[in-house]
N, C-alpha and C positions, 0 to 999 in steps of 0.2 A: 825728643821720645817723645814730649803726647800728642808732635803729629801727627806717630804713626799711628800709636796710639786710637786716637779718634774713629777712624773711619773703621775702624773693629765696630768702637763702643757706637758706630755711629750704625754699620752694620749689622747685628747683632738685636738692635730697637729696634730695623725697617724687619727686616725679618720674620724674629719668635713675637711671637705675645707671648704675653706677660705669663700667662695660666701655662703656655705651650715651652716659656723660659726656665720655670716654675722644676717643671719635669723632665727636662732635661741639668736640669741644674741635682734636683735631687738622684738621677741615675747619676752622672756620673761618676756623684759621691759617694754614691751604693757602688759602680761594680766597678771605679775605675783602679782601684786597691787592690784588687782579689786578681788585676791582672799586672797588679807591681807601673800600673800607667797611677801617676801623683794626680789629686784630685782638686791640688792647693789654688789652682788656674781659674775651678770653676766654683769654688769661695771666694776666692778676687768676684767677678761676679752676683755673685749670692750680693755682695757687702754694695757693686756696684748700683745694680738693678732695687735690691729688695729692705735693704741698712740692714740696723739690730734685732731689731725684731721677727719682721717672718722670713729673713737671709737666717736668723741664724737658727729657727723653725727645720727651714728645707736641707739647713746643712746637718743639724742633729740629727734627725731622723735620715736622712742617705748615712749618713755614721753611723748608727743604731743596722743598717745593713748592711755597710758593705768589712765591719768586726765582723759579724753574727758568720758569713759565707764562708773566708777561707776556717770560719773556727768551724767548724761540720766538714770542709772538706780532712783541715788533720786532721781529726779525728780515723778517716777513711787509713790510713797511712803515719798513726798513731804508733808502731814498733821499729817503721824505717828513721820515723824524724826521732824512739830516744835515740836511735843508733847512731844517727847525725852531732846526736848532744853530747853524750855519750863518746864521742871523736875528739870532741871541743872543749874539755871536763873545764879550763879555766874562763873562757866563754861563758860555755855553755850555764857555767856556776848561779849570777846572777841572773838571772833569766830562771831561775828554776825554785828561784824565792817564791816564785809568784805564788807553791804552788804547793807552800809548808806552812800550816797554819790551821787555823779557825777561818771561817767566812770572811771576819774584818782582818785578815791579817794578809786576805791573799789579793783581797779588793785594796788595800795600803799601797802593795807590791807593785801591783798592775796600775792604777792612777803615777805611780813612779816610775814606774819604768815607760810609761804613754808620754810624761812630759820630759825622760831625760832623750837626750838624741836618738836613740835607740832608734833603727828605723823599721817604723810600726806596723809600714807593710807585710816585716821577715817574723814579723811576732806575732800579729796574727794568725800567721800557719802554723808556729813547732807554739801559740801559749795551751794547745791540749795536749797537746805529749810530757808539757811541766803539773801536769797532776788538777790544775787549776782549776774550780767548776765554772761554770757558762757565764754561772749569777753573778759574783765577783769580779768574772772577765769582762763583764757589759759594763756593766757598772762604773764596773775602775777606768773600764775605757772611753767613756763618753764625761765621766765629771776630767779625768785625765787629759782626754781632747780639748776641753773648753778654752783654758790659756790661745793655741794653736787656733780655735773656729776664729777667738774674737778680733785674735791678729790679722787675720787674712782675713775679714771684713771688714774692719780699720782701713787694712790697703786699700780695698774695691774700695770703701765711699773716700776715702785719698785722692786717688786715681783720678773718680772721677771727679768732685772737685776743682782739682789740676788742669781736665782734659776740658773742663766745662770752660773752665777757666781762659784758657786759650782759642778757642773753641770759635767764644766769641768778644777774643782780642780786647782783652780786660784782664788786668791784674787784681791782683790778691788785694787784699788793702790789710795794712801791719798789723792788726789784730787781729786778719786770718790767716796771716804767716805766721805768722809768733802758735799761735791754738795749732800750728798743724803740724809748725816741726815741735813744739812742745810738747804735743800726743803720742808720738810716731817715738823722740824719742825717751816715754816714758813708756810706751807700748814694747820698745827693744829693751831699755832699759830691768821693767817687770820679768819680761818672757829670759833675761839671764837669768836676772836671781831665783827664780824659778825654777830655773835651768840644773842649777849649780847645786842647788839646796836640794834637789830630787837628786842626781848623783854623788852626792856624799852623805844623800839618808839610805842610799841603795848598800853601799860600802860600809857601811852600818850594820846594817840586817846583814853583810856580808860573814863581817864579821863576827856577828856572834853567834848568827849560823856555824861559824867553823869551828868554834867556842867549843859548842853545846854538841859541836860531837868530837871533842878530844875527852868530854870530860869523859 
């Protein structure tokens, strides 16, 4: 596997300078979700090339634009999207939670939706039709995607570490292997726990909303 990754990494570092690579990562993270192309591989490259600090800033900035553009495009088709949501009331019911209540309630619902397994590229377009305001939508998106961003960066760093060891024909030391495996397992476990919690919390909010409607 890593023998296949190494040529890609070498091509990337030899073809693009750091500034150009940073622009490409930023642009792909910002624009790919608009056309329903996953930007996770670009996040991996950010982790491989820039680490947690600058890599996080690049991705965070790209996500800000990548979440904003579909929101405003969706506003142009507001009534059509609302009609689609009305045709699928069960699937859309928990999405509409994001448009309920005050600013904080909207922010909290968007955070939970972002952490949940719901396809975030689809939600980018239909969020406006749930009447969620842009402020809580954007801030909730940025906060909710922090776990995914860190997982992607960590994955990129891990790929770089293992690929470098393979390229140098060296084996990782026992402490390095332990730290790599434990870090990966901890990252996955944290992601699973947070995702399960967000799904459970969304279900609770949905039940509370249904009870209020019945009263």
